[in-house]
C-alpha positions in Angstrom: 3.7 -27.8 -13.9 7.3 -27.2 -13.2 9.4 -28.0 -10.4 10.5 -25.0 -8.3 12.7 -24.5 -5.0 13.8 -21.1 -2.8 17.3 -19.8 -2.6 17.6 -16.8 -0.7 14.6 -14.5 -2.0 14.8 -16.0 -5.5 12.6 -19.5 -7.1 14.0 -21.4 -9.3 11.7 -23.0 -11.9 12.9 -26.3 -14.0 10.0 -25.2 -16.7 8.2 -22.1 -18.0 5.2 -24.2 -17.0 5.5 -23.5 -13.7 6.5 -19.9 -14.3 2.8 -18.5 -13.2 3.1 -20.5 -9.9 6.3 -19.1 -9.2 5.2 -15.6 -9.5 2.8 -15.9 -7.6 4.7 -17.6 -4.8 7.4 -14.6 -5.1 5.0 -12.2 -3.7 4.0 -14.0 -1.4 7.5 -14.4 -0.1 7.8 -10.3 -0.5 5.0 -10.4 3.2 8.4 -11.1 5.2 9.2 -7.5 4.9 5.1 -6.7 5.4 4.9 -5.6 1.8 2.4 -7.9 0.6 -0.8 -9.1 1.9 -2.2 -12.0 0.5 -5.7 -12.1 0.6 -9.1 -14.2 0.1 -12.6 -13.0 -0.6 -15.8 -15.1 -1.3 -17.9 -12.5 -2.4 -18.1 -10.8 -6.2 -19.1 -6.9 -5.4 -17.4 -3.7 -4.3 -15.3 -5.4 -1.7 -13.4 -7.3 -4.2 -13.0 -3.8 -6.2 -11.1 -2.5 -3.0 -8.9 -5.6 -2.7 -7.8 -5.6 -6.4 -7.2 -2.0 -5.9 -5.2 -1.8 -2.5 -1.4 -1.7 -3.2 0.5 -4.8 -2.5 -2.6 -6.8 -2.0 -2.3 -10.1 -3.9 -5.3 -12.7 -4.6 -4.8 -16.1 -3.7 -7.3 -19.4 -4.3 -8.6 -21.2 -1.9 -6.0 -24.1 -1.4 -3.4 -21.4 -0.8 -2.5 -19.5 2.9 -4.2 -16.2 3.0 -3.7 -13.0 5.4 -6.8 -11.5 5.1 -9.8 -13.1 4.4 -13.3 -11.2 3.4 -15.6 -14.3 3.8 -19.6 -15.1 4.2 -21.6 -16.2 6.9 -21.4 -19.5 5.0 -17.8 -19.9 4.7 -16.6 -19.2 8.1 -19.5 -21.5 9.6 -18.1 -24.7 7.6 -14.5 -23.8 7.8 -13.6 -21.7 11.1 -12.8 -24.7 13.4 -10.7 -26.2 10.7 -8.6 -23.2 10.3 -5.6 -22.2 12.0 -4.9 -18.7 12.1 -1.5 -16.9 12.8 -0.9 -13.7 14.9 -1.1 -11.5 12.0 -4.1 -13.3 10.2 -7.3 -11.5 9.6 -11.0 -12.5 9.0 -14.0 -10.7 8.9 -16.6 -12.0 11.5 -16.6 -13.2 14.6 -17.0 -17.0 15.1 -20.4 -16.4 16.8 -22.0 -13.2 15.5 -24.6 -14.6 15.1 -25.5 -13.6 18.5 -26.5 -9.7 17.9 -27.8 -10.8 13.9 -30.0 -13.3 14.7 -33.3 -11.3 15.5 -34.6 -13.9 18.1 -30.9 -13.9 19.9 -30.6 -10.3 19.7 -33.7 -9.0 21.8 -33.2 -12.5 24.2 -29.1 -11.0 24.8 -30.7 -7.2 25.1 -33.5 -8.6 27.3 -31.5 -10.4 30.2 -28.5 -6.9 29.3 -31.8 -5.0 30.3 -32.6 -6.9 33.3 -29.0 -7.2 34.3 -28.9 -3.4 34.3 -32.6 -3.3 36.8 -31.1 -5.5 38.9 -27.4 -3.8 39.1 -28.1 -0.1 39.1 -31.7 0.2 38.4 -34.7 1.7 36.4 -33.4 4.9 35.3 -30.6 2.9 34.2 -32.1 0.0 32.3 -34.7 2.3 30.8 -32.0 3.6 28.0 -31.9 0.0 26.3 -36.1 0.8 26.1 -35.1 1.2 22.0 -36.3 -2.1 20.2 -39.9 -2.7 20.2 -41.8 -5.9 21.7 -40.8 -8.8 19.9 -41.0 -12.5 20.8 -40.3 -15.4 19.3 -42.4 -18.1 17.9 -43.0 -20.5 18.7 -41.4 -20.9 22.4 -42.9 -17.7 23.4 -45.8 -18.0 21.4 -48.1 -17.6 25.3 -46.2 -14.8 26.2 -47.3 -13.1 22.8 -50.4 -14.0 23.0 -51.1 -12.6 26.2 -49.1 -9.2 25.3 -51.6 -8.7 21.7 -54.6 -9.2 23.9 -53.1 -6.2 26.6 -52.9 -4.0 22.9 -55.9 -5.0 21.1 -56.1 -2.9 17.8 -52.1 -2.6 17.3 -50.2 -3.9 14.3 -47.1 -7.1 14.0 -45.3 -7.9 12.1 -44.0 -11.4 11.7 -40.1 -11.9 9.9 -37.8 -15.4 9.6 -35.5 -15.3 13.1 -32.8 -15.6 10.7 -31.6 -15.0 7.0 -31.3 -16.5 4.4 -28.1 -17.7 4.7 -28.3 -19.5 7.7 -28.8 -23.2 8.1 -31.6 -24.5 7.3 -33.9 -25.8 10.2 -36.9 -28.4 10.1 -39.0 -25.7 11.9 -39.3 -22.6 11.0 -38.4 -20.2 14.0 -40.4 -16.6 13.4 -39.8 -13.3 15.4 -43.6 -11.3 16.0 -42.6 -7.7 16.5 -44.9 -4.5 17.4 -45.0 -2.2 14.3 -43.7 1.0 14.6 -47.7 2.7 14.1 -45.8 6.2 13.9 -42.5 6.5 11.5 -41.1 9.9 11.4 -42.3 10.1 8.0 -40.3 13.1 4.7 -42.7 13.9 1.9 -45.6 11.5 3.5 -42.4 8.6 3.0 -41.2 6.0 5.7 -37.5 5.6 5.8 -35.4 3.7 7.8 -31.4 4.4 8.2 -28.3 1.9 7.3 -25.5 2.9 10.2 -22.1 1.2 10.0 -20.4 -0.1 12.9 -16.8 -1.9 12.7 -16.2 -3.9 16.2 -12.6 -4.8 16.5 -12.1 -6.6 20.0 -14.9 -7.5 22.1 -12.5 -7.5 25.4 -11.6 -5.0 25.8 -14.5 -4.0 23.2 -13.5 -1.6 20.8 -16.0 0.2 18.4 -15.6 2.2 15.5 -18.3 4.5 13.7 -18.7 5.3 10.1 -19.5 9.2 9.5 -21.4 7.7 6.2 -24.8 5.8 6.4 -28.0 6.1 3.8 -31.3 6.3 5.1 -33.5 3.9 2.6 -37.0 5.5 1.4 -40.5 3.8 0.3 -41.9 4.5 -3.1 -45.6 5.0 -1.8 -47.0 7.1 1.2 -47.2 6.1 4.2 -51.1 5.0 5.5 -52.0 2.2 8.2 -55.2 1.8 6.4 -53.0 -0.5 3.7 -50.9 -2.6 6.1 -50.6 -5.3 2.5 -48.5 -2.6 0.6 -45.2 -3.9 0.5 -43.7 -0.6 -1.3 -45.5 1.2 1.5 -44.0 -0.5 5.0 -40.9 -1.9 3.6 -37.3 -0.4 2.8 -35.3 -2.4 1.5 -33.6 -1.3 -2.0 -34.6 -4.5 -3.3 -38.6 -4.1 -2.8 -38.3 -0.5 -4.1 -36.4 -1.3 -7.1 -39.7 -3.7 -8.3 -41.9 -0.8 -7.6 -43.9 0.3 -10.6 -42.5 4.0 -10.7 -39.0 3.3 -9.7 -36.5 5.6 -10.9 -32.8 3.8 -10.8 -31.4 7.4 -11.9 -32.9 8.9 -9.0 -32.8 6.1 -6.6 -34.6 5.9 -2.9 -31.5 6.9 -1.2 -30.5 9.9 1.0 -27.1 10.3 2.3 -26.6 10.1 5.9 -25.3 14.2 6.1 -28.3 15.0 3.5 -30.5 13.6 6.6 -28.9 14.9 9.0 -29.3 18.7 7.7 -32.5 18.7 6.7 -33.4 17.8 10.5 -31.6 20.0 11.6 -33.2 22.5 9.5 -36.6 21.4 10.4 -35.9 20.4 14.2 -32.9 22.5 15.7 -29.5 21.8 16.5 -29.7 20.5 20.1 -32.4 18.5 18.9 -31.2 16.7 16.6 -27.5 16.0 18.2 -29.7 14.7 21.3 -30.8 12.0 18.7 -27.8 11.1 17.5 -26.6 10.7 20.7 -29.7 8.3 21.6 -28.5 6.5 18.3 -24.8 6.0 20.1 -26.2 4.6 22.9 -27.9 1.9 20.9 -24.9 0.9 19.0 -22.9 0.7 22.5 -25.7 -1.0 24.5 -26.4 -3.5 22.4 -22.8 -4.5 21.8 -22.2 -4.3 25.5 -25.3 -6.9 25.7 -23.3 -9.7 24.0 -19.7 -8.9 25.1 -20.0 -12.0 27.6 -21.6 -14.1 24.6 -19.5 -13.5 21.7 -16.2 -15.5 21.6 -13.5 -12.7 21.2 -10.7 -14.1 18.9 -7.7 -11.3 17.9 -8.2 -12.5 14.1 -11.5 -11.3 14.0 -13.1 -8.3 13.1 -17.2 -7.5 13.0 -18.9 -4.8 10.2 -21.9 -4.6 11.5 -25.1 -3.5 9.2 -27.6 -1.1 12.1 -31.0 -0.4 10.4 -32.7 2.2 12.8 -36.3 3.3 12.4 -36.8 6.9 13.5 -40.7 7.4 15.0 -42.5 11.0 14.8 -41.0 12.3 18.4 -37.2 11.4 16.7 -37.2 8.5 19.1 -34.5 6.0 17.4 -35.7 2.4 17.3 -33.6 -0.3 16.9 -35.1 -2.8 14.2 -31.8 -5.6 13.4 -28.3 -5.8 13.2 -26.8 -7.9 9.6 -23.5 -9.2 10.0 -23.3 -9.3 6.3 -24.8 -5.6 5.1 -24.6 -5.5 1.4 -22.0 -4.2 -0.6 -23.6 -4.5 -3.7 -24.3 0.1 -5.0 -28.0 0.7 -6.4 -26.2 3.8 -7.8 -22.7 5.6 -8.6 -23.2 7.8 -5.4 -23.9 4.6 -3.6 -20.9 2.6 -4.9 -18.7 5.7 -4.2 -19.6 5.3 -0.3 -19.7 1.6 0.1 -16.6 1.7 -1.5 -14.8 4.9 1.0 -16.2 2.5 3.9 -14.4 -0.8 2.7 -11.4 0.9 2.0 -11.3 2.5 5.6 -12.2 -0.6 7.1 -9.1 -2.7 5.9 -7.2 1.1 7.2 -8.7 0.4 10.2 -7.8 -3.2 10.3 -4.0 -2.1 9.5 -2.7 -5.1 7.9 0.6 -3.0 6.8 1.0 -1.9 10.1 1.1 2.1 9.0 -1.3 3.7 12.3 0.3 3.8 15.8 -2.8 2.0 17.6 -3.6 5.3 19.4 -5.5 7.2 16.7 -9.2 8.2 17.6 -10.0 8.6 13.6 -8.8 6.6 11.0 -10.5 8.1 7.8 -14.4 8.2 7.9 -14.3 6.3 11.2 -14.4 7.7 14.4 -13.3 5.5 17.4 -16.2 5.9 20.2 -15.8 3.5 22.3 -12.3 2.3 23.9 -13.5 -0.4 27.4 -14.8 2.7 27.8 -16.3 6.4 26.2 -14.2 8.0 23.7 -14.1 11.5 24.3 -13.0 14.2 22.0 -12.2 17.9 23.6 -14.0 21.1 22.7 -12.7 24.0 22.9 -15.7 26.1 25.1 -15.6 29.7 24.6 -18.2 30.6 26.6 -16.6 29.3 30.0 -13.1 31.2 28.3 -11.4 28.7 26.8 -12.2 25.6 29.6 -12.6 22.1 28.4 -15.4 20.0 27.5 -15.5 16.7 26.3 -17.8 15.2 23.9 -18.3 12.0 22.7 -16.0 11.1 19.8 -19.3 10.5 16.6 -20.1 12.3 13.7 -22.7 10.1 12.1 -23.7 12.3 9.2 -21.3 15.3 9.8 -18.6 16.3 7.0 -16.2 12.9 5.8 -12.8 14.9 5.0 -11.5 11.2 4.7 -8.9 11.9 2.4 -7.5 14.8 3.5 -7.4 12.8 7.4 -5.3 9.7 5.4 -3.3 12.1 4.3 -1.7 13.6 7.6 -2.4 10.4 9.1 -1.0 7.0 7.0 2.6 6.4 5.8 2.8 6.2 2.5 2.3 2.8 1.0 5.6 1.2 0.4 6.8 1.2 -3.0 5.3 -2.2 -4.8 8.5 -4.0 -6.2 8.7 -5.5 -9.6 9.3 -8.5 -10.4 
């Protein structure tokens, strides 16, 4: 490869073999005026499409400097401590994200947080954390689990690995034993759970964005506790349901969040469903507060969490688990479009281009729900003749007119310079 040197904003190469390298570096030099963002991506799915189609973003190789990195947790574990990051650089995980996303640590942190609430504010406040099933880490809490098991004869428990396959392998496998929700809310006789997306851009102070879109994942077999070993009945994971004998890839096994909210509202009324969604808001905020003091806050880091929520027949939401790397692989065109919007708006919130003021309560499909305290939207209460009442700034499952909102909010991208 030929030699090249910088002269002002020009690159001088001594051979045509150095042309490709020169062009790449010239693109990166354009970021002096915030026109070019160098990115690195370790995943091959929807996020790669979003990054490649973003104006003035340039992909770089593994050994090149980057401004934005969408990595998997394995790369983070191996490289974070050895990576120097300049002021403007961003990466898509906090260093110890696993405090919330490993099942045993999530429950440990929630239990401690709930105990502290009861000590400081009383049982009523602590009861607001009663949203996760009884869970025990095995083998360390085996005796506590046996005591609880004996107190509830006939109850059903489910065992899960305490971490995903992407975590480090251990000599001793650890599990969590979690009490099974035996009375799930059913639609057409089938069990489902919800996937909700929550973006954290800071832990100190805590700043949380809730995405309007999400989906419900349905099982393909009608629910019954008499057949506890039928995975197509009890597991809602798309990877499982796609292997069901009667799975229809065109129909899929998902409802968009807006469809689910309309269905529930039509069946139970607006007031009851608004209460349900407020209770889910409580889950998101309380779970994040439970790890706020243990997460290593870093201004370079963001985290897009995938929350798995299960409803019981009383319309009580239960937190099942939180994912640090929610799947962005699509199961249908509708699923792809939703995840593309989600990831595009995640980049809009991160705002590497510097187009936001920092005071926004909404960016595309994201609504700012917590900013070192609850965020409210002002609604006019007609019954009190124009007085203002304050309601939470969350719109999960509501209309997502993101394109119109983004056009009003964002300055246009700077024109891409031709080389």
